[in-house]
C-alpha positions in Angstrom: -3.0 -14.2 -0.5 0.5 -12.5 0.5 2.2 -15.5 -1.5 1.0 -14.5 -5.0 3.2 -12.2 -7.0 0.2 -10.2 -7.9 -0.6 -9.2 -4.7 2.0 -6.5 -4.0 1.9 -5.6 -7.6 -1.9 -4.9 -7.5 -1.4 -2.7 -4.5 1.5 -1.0 -6.3 -0.5 -0.1 -9.4 -3.3 1.3 -7.0 -0.9 3.6 -5.3 0.3 4.7 -8.7 -3.2 5.4 -9.8 -3.7 7.4 -6.4 -5.8 5.1 -4.5 -5.5 4.6 -0.9 -4.7 0.8 -0.1 -5.9 -1.6 2.4 -3.3 -4.4 2.7 -2.2 -6.9 5.1 1.5 -6.4 6.7 3.5 -8.2 4.2 6.4 -7.4 1.7 7.3 -3.9 0.4 3.7 -2.6 0.8 3.9 -2.2 4.5 6.7 0.2 4.2 4.9 2.4 1.7 1.6 2.8 3.5 1.4 4.8 6.3 -1.2 3.6 8.5 -4.3 5.6 8.8 -2.7 8.5 6.6 -2.4 6.7 3.3 -4.1 3.5 3.8 -4.4 0.6 6.2 -1.7 -2.0 7.1 -3.9 -4.9 8.7 -2.4 -7.8 10.8 -5.4 -9.8 11.3 -9.1 -10.3 9.5 -10.7 -8.1 12.0 -8.2 -5.1 11.2 -9.0 -5.8 7.6 -12.7 -5.3 8.4 -12.1 -2.2 10.8 -9.8 -0.6 8.2 -12.2 -1.0 5.5 -15.0 0.8 7.8 -12.4 3.4 8.7 -11.6 4.0 5.0 -15.5 4.1 4.0 -16.0 6.7 6.8 -13.5 9.1 5.1 -14.5 9.0 1.4 -13.7 12.6 1.2 -10.2 12.3 2.1 -9.2 9.6 -0.6 -8.0 12.1 -3.2 -5.4 13.6 -0.4 -4.7 10.0 0.6 -4.3 9.1 -2.7 -1.9 11.6 -4.0 0.2 11.2 -0.7 0.5 7.6 -1.1 1.6 8.1 -4.9 4.4 10.3 -3.9 5.1 8.2 -1.0 5.5 5.2 -3.6 7.6 7.0 -6.1 10.0 8.1 -3.3 10.5 4.7 -2.2 11.0 3.3 -5.6 13.6 6.0 -6.5 15.5 5.3 -3.4 16.3 2.1 -4.5 18.5 0.7 -7.5 16.3 -0.9 -10.3 17.7 -4.6 -9.7 17.2 -3.9 -5.7 13.4 -2.8 -6.2 12.7 -5.8 -8.5 14.4 -8.3 -6.2 12.7 -6.5 -3.0 9.3 -7.2 -4.9 10.0 -11.0 -5.4 11.7 -11.4 -1.9 8.7 -9.7 0.1 
């Protein structure tokens, strides 16, 4: 659920481990994932299904996507003050 603290944290941990992410378009995660480039931002259950199918069809691209999403996450985190980063995680 988008309302649990562990949701965005789990996605951030996956990104840090160079894993493409399929997520709902909530919180800070939506600003890191580049839709259909480094993961999927979904707005509906059907988009989650379609996004999962899209990702599974591109397994050979996961290493490239994972490397890129980790770089994007790092850049996103470095652009913010540590306190702002923490507040953004809780706010979003």
